[in-house]
C-alpha positions as a Markdown table, in Angstrom:
| # | Residue | x | y | z |
|---|---|---|---|---|
| 1 | Met | -0.2 | 0.2 | 0.1 |
| 2 | Ile | 3.1 | 2.3 | 0.5 |
| 3 | Asp | 4.6 | 1.7 | -2.2 |
| 4 | Ala | 1.5 | 2.1 | -4.6 |
| 5 | Leu | 1.0 | 5.2 | -2.8 |
| 6 | His | 4.7 | 6.3 | -3.1 |
| 7 | Thr | 4.1 | 5.7 | -6.8 |
| 8 | Ala | 1.1 | 7.5 | -7.3 |
| 9 | Ile | 2.7 | 10.5 | -5.9 |
| 10 | Ile | 5.2 | 10.2 | -8.0 |
| 11 | Asp | 3.3 | 9.6 | -11.1 |
| 12 | His | 1.1 | 12.7 | -10.3 |
| 13 | Leu | 4.3 | 15.2 | -9.4 |
| 14 | Asn | 6.1 | 14.7 | -12.8 |
| 15 | Ala | 2.9 | 14.7 | -14.5 |
| 16 | Gln | 1.7 | 17.9 | -13.1 |
| 17 | Leu | 5.4 | 19.6 | -13.1 |
| 18 | Pro | 7.2 | 18.6 | -16.4 |
| 19 | Ser | 9.6 | 21.4 | -16.1 |
| 20 | Thr | 11.0 | 19.9 | -12.8 |
| 21 | Val | 14.2 | 17.5 | -13.9 |
| 22 | Thr | 14.2 | 15.8 | -11.1 |
| 23 | Val | 11.0 | 13.8 | -8.6 |
| 24 | Gly | 12.2 | 10.8 | -6.9 |
| 25 | Ala | 11.4 | 9.8 | -3.3 |
| 26 | Tyr | 14.0 | 8.7 | -0.2 |
| 27 | Pro | 17.1 | 9.9 | -2.9 |
| 28 | Lys | 20.5 | 9.0 | -2.3 |
| 29 | Leu | 22.0 | 12.7 | -3.2 |
| 30 | Arg | 25.5 | 12.9 | -3.9 |
| 31 | Arg | 28.1 | 16.5 | -4.2 |
| 32 | Gln | 25.4 | 17.9 | -7.3 |
| 33 | Val | 21.6 | 17.7 | -7.8 |
| 34 | Ser | 19.7 | 17.6 | -11.3 |
| 35 | Val | 17.7 | 20.7 | -10.4 |
| 36 | Pro | 14.7 | 22.1 | -10.3 |
| 37 | Ala | 14.3 | 19.4 | -8.4 |
| 38 | Val | 11.3 | 17.5 | -5.1 |
| 39 | Phe | 12.1 | 14.8 | -3.5 |
| 40 | Ile | 9.7 | 13.6 | -1.3 |
| 41 | Glu | 9.7 | 10.6 | 1.4 |
| 42 | Val | 7.8 | 9.4 | 4.9 |
| 43 | Gln | 9.2 | 11.5 | 8.1 |
| 44 | Asp | 6.7 | 9.8 | 10.7 |
| 45 | Val | 4.3 | 7.8 | 11.2 |
| 46 | Thr | 1.5 | 7.9 | 13.9 |
| 47 | Pro | -0.6 | 5.4 | 15.2 |
| 48 | Gln | -4.2 | 6.8 | 15.8 |
| 49 | Asp | -6.9 | 6.5 | 17.7 |
| 50 | Asp | -8.5 | 2.9 | 17.3 |
| 51 | Lys | -12.2 | 2.8 | 15.3 |
| 52 | Gly | -13.0 | -0.5 | 16.5 |
| 53 | Thr | -12.5 | -2.2 | 12.5 |
| 54 | Glu | -9.3 | -4.3 | 14.0 |
| 55 | Gln | -7.8 | -2.5 | 11.9 |
| 56 | Leu | -4.3 | -0.5 | 12.6 |
| 57 | Thr | -4.7 | 3.3 | 11.4 |
| 58 | Met | -1.6 | 5.2 | 10.5 |
| 59 | Ser | -0.7 | 8.9 | 10.1 |
| 60 | Leu | 1.9 | 9.1 | 7.6 |
| 61 | Arg | 3.7 | 12.6 | 7.7 |
| 62 | Phe | 5.4 | 13.4 | 3.9 |
| 63 | Ala | 7.6 | 15.5 | 2.9 |
| 64 | Ala | 9.0 | 16.7 | -0.3 |
| 65 | Arg | 11.9 | 19.1 | -0.5 |
| 66 | Cys | 12.1 | 21.4 | -3.8 |
| 67 | Ile | 14.6 | 22.0 | -4.7 |
| 68 | Ser | 15.6 | 25.0 | -7.5 |
| 69 | Gly | 19.3 | 26.3 | -7.3 |
| 70 | Val | 22.6 | 26.8 | -5.7 |
| 71 | Val | 22.3 | 29.8 | -3.0 |
| 72 | Gly | 23.0 | 32.9 | -4.8 |
| 73 | Ala | 21.7 | 31.7 | -7.6 |
| 74 | Asp | 18.7 | 33.8 | -7.6 |
| 75 | Ala | 17.1 | 31.1 | -6.6 |
| 76 | Gly | 14.7 | 31.8 | -3.8 |
| 77 | Leu | 12.1 | 32.6 | -5.9 |
| 78 | Ser | 12.3 | 30.0 | -8.1 |
| 79 | Ala | 12.0 | 27.5 | -4.6 |
| 80 | Leu | 9.5 | 29.8 | -3.2 |
| 81 | Thr | 7.4 | 28.4 | -6.6 |
| 82 | Leu | 9.0 | 25.2 | -6.7 |
| 83 | Ala | 7.1 | 24.6 | -2.8 |
| 84 | Met | 4.3 | 26.2 | -3.8 |
| 85 | Asp | 3.3 | 24.4 | -6.4 |
| 86 | Thr | 3.9 | 21.4 | -5.3 |
| 87 | Ala | 1.7 | 22.0 | -2.2 |
| 88 | Leu | -1.2 | 22.6 | -4.4 |
| 89 | Phe | -0.9 | 19.8 | -6.7 |
| 90 | Ile | 0.0 | 17.7 | -3.6 |
| 91 | His | -3.8 | 18.8 | -2.0 |
| 92 | Gln | -5.4 | 18.7 | -5.5 |
| 93 | Gly | -4.0 | 14.6 | -5.7 |
| 94 | Arg | -6.0 | 14.3 | -2.9 |
| 95 | Arg | -5.9 | 10.9 | -2.2 |
| 96 | Phe | -3.9 | 9.3 | -5.2 |
| 97 | Gly | -6.3 | 6.6 | -6.0 |
| 98 | Gln | -5.4 | 5.1 | -3.1 |
| 99 | Lys | -7.8 | 4.0 | 0.0 |
| 100 | Val | -5.8 | 6.9 | 2.0 |
| 101 | Ser | -7.4 | 9.6 | 3.4 |
| 102 | Pro | -7.1 | 13.2 | 1.4 |
| 103 | Ser | -3.7 | 15.0 | 1.4 |
| 104 | Lys | -3.7 | 17.5 | 4.2 |
| 105 | Ile | -1.3 | 20.5 | 3.5 |
| 106 | Leu | 0.7 | 21.0 | 7.4 |
| 107 | Thr | 3.4 | 23.4 | 6.3 |
| 108 | Val | 5.4 | 25.4 | 3.3 |
| 109 | Asp | 8.8 | 26.3 | 5.0 |
| 110 | Gln | 12.3 | 26.8 | 3.8 |
| 111 | Asp | 14.6 | 23.8 | 4.7 |
| 112 | Ala | 18.0 | 24.8 | 5.2 |
| 113 | Phe | 19.1 | 21.6 | 7.5 |
| 114 | Glu | 19.6 | 19.2 | 4.9 |
| 115 | Gln | 23.1 | 18.6 | 5.6 |
| 116 | Glu | 23.1 | 16.8 | 1.9 |
| 117 | Leu | 21.7 | 19.6 | 0.5 |
| 118 | Leu | 24.2 | 22.3 | 1.7 |
| 119 | Gly | 25.1 | 25.3 | -0.5 |
| 120 | Tyr | 21.2 | 24.7 | -2.5 |
| 121 | Leu | 17.7 | 26.7 | -1.8 |
| 122 | Val | 15.4 | 24.1 | -0.6 |
| 123 | Trp | 12.0 | 24.5 | 0.7 |
| 124 | Arg | 9.9 | 21.5 | 2.3 |
| 125 | Val | 6.2 | 21.0 | 1.8 |
| 126 | Glu | 4.8 | 18.6 | 4.9 |
| 127 | Trp | 1.1 | 17.1 | 4.3 |
| 128 | Ser | -0.5 | 13.7 | 6.2 |
| 129 | His | -2.3 | 11.4 | 5.0 |
| 130 | Glu | -4.2 | 8.1 | 7.4 |
| 131 | Ile | -4.2 | 4.8 | 6.2 |
| 132 | Glu | -5.9 | 2.0 | 7.8 |
| 133 | Leu | -3.9 | -1.4 | 7.8 |
| 134 | Gly | -5.7 | -4.7 | 7.6 |
| 135 | Glu | -9.0 | -6.0 | 7.2 |
| 136 | Ser | -12.1 | -4.6 | 8.8 |
| 137 | Ile | -14.2 | -7.1 | 10.8 |
| 138 | Trp | -16.7 | -4.9 | 9.2 |
| 139 | Thr | -18.4 | -6.6 | 5.9 |
| 140 | Asp | -20.9 | -3.9 | 5.1 |
| 141 | Glu | -23.3 | -6.8 | 5.0 |
| 142 | Gly | -26.9 | -6.6 | 6.2 |
| 143 | Val | -29.3 | -3.3 | 6.6 |
| 144 | Thr | -28.4 | -0.7 | 7.4 |
| 145 | Pro | -31.2 | 0.8 | 9.8 |
| 146 | Ser | -32.7 | 4.6 | 8.4 |
| 147 | Gln | -34.2 | 5.2 | 12.1 |
| 148 | Ile | -33.1 | 4.6 | 15.3 |
| 149 | Phe | -35.0 | 4.8 | 18.4 |
| 150 | Leu | -34.4 | 5.1 | 22.2 |
| 151 | Gly | -35.6 | 3.8 | 25.2 |
| 152 | Ile | -34.7 | 4.8 | 28.7 |
| 153 | Thr | -35.0 | 1.7 | 30.9 |
| 154 | Pro | -37.3 | 0.7 | 32.6 |
| 155 | Glu | -39.4 | 1.2 | 30.5 |
| 156 | Ile | -38.4 | -0.6 | 27.6 |
| 157 | Gly | -40.0 | -3.0 | 25.1 |
| 158 | Leu | -43.1 | -3.8 | 23.5 |
| 159 | Pro | -44.8 | -2.4 | 25.9 |
| 160 | His | -42.9 | 1.0 | 25.8 |
| 161 | Val | -43.1 | 1.4 | 22.7 |
| 162 | Asp | -44.7 | 4.9 | 22.4 |
| 163 | Asp | -42.5 | 6.1 | 25.2 |
| 164 | Tyr | -39.1 | 5.5 | 22.7 |
| 165 | Ile | -37.5 | 8.9 | 21.3 |
| 166 | Glu | -36.3 | 8.8 | 17.7 |
| 167 | Val | -32.7 | 9.9 | 17.4 |
| 168 | Thr | -32.0 | 12.4 | 14.6 |
| 169 | Asp | -29.4 | 14.6 | 13.5 |
| 170 | Glu | -30.6 | 17.8 | 13.8 |
């Protein structure tokens, strides 16, 4: 599932950023990077509340490092523009055709601390998706109720049907 999500995000960004020389994941950086470039990776995985389905719900925090050029080579505005475009395309991709929650943009900021990218102007776009691992115990079979009634004990059962209160979402 995570491999498919990575591939879908990279494919989406490649289609949306045709002038970007490099779009990839988990790069092994060398001294030089062909720019402009966008590299994505998962930064953090956090368990979420149990939804009662026996699935493990995890929040994946992604980061895209947007590299436009060498510091001092008038790369400032182009790096910011690349980051904003990347954020927009991540937002528009929503689920990237995968069974995950819609993308949620968390931050867009300058990234001056990636040691392998010293000398380049880098902006980082962070976003998250929730995924559910495993199969749900709920099969979605049967009849979904259209009306729900509340009975308060001890006035419950057939003799007290008229005492029940209909529960609505209003």
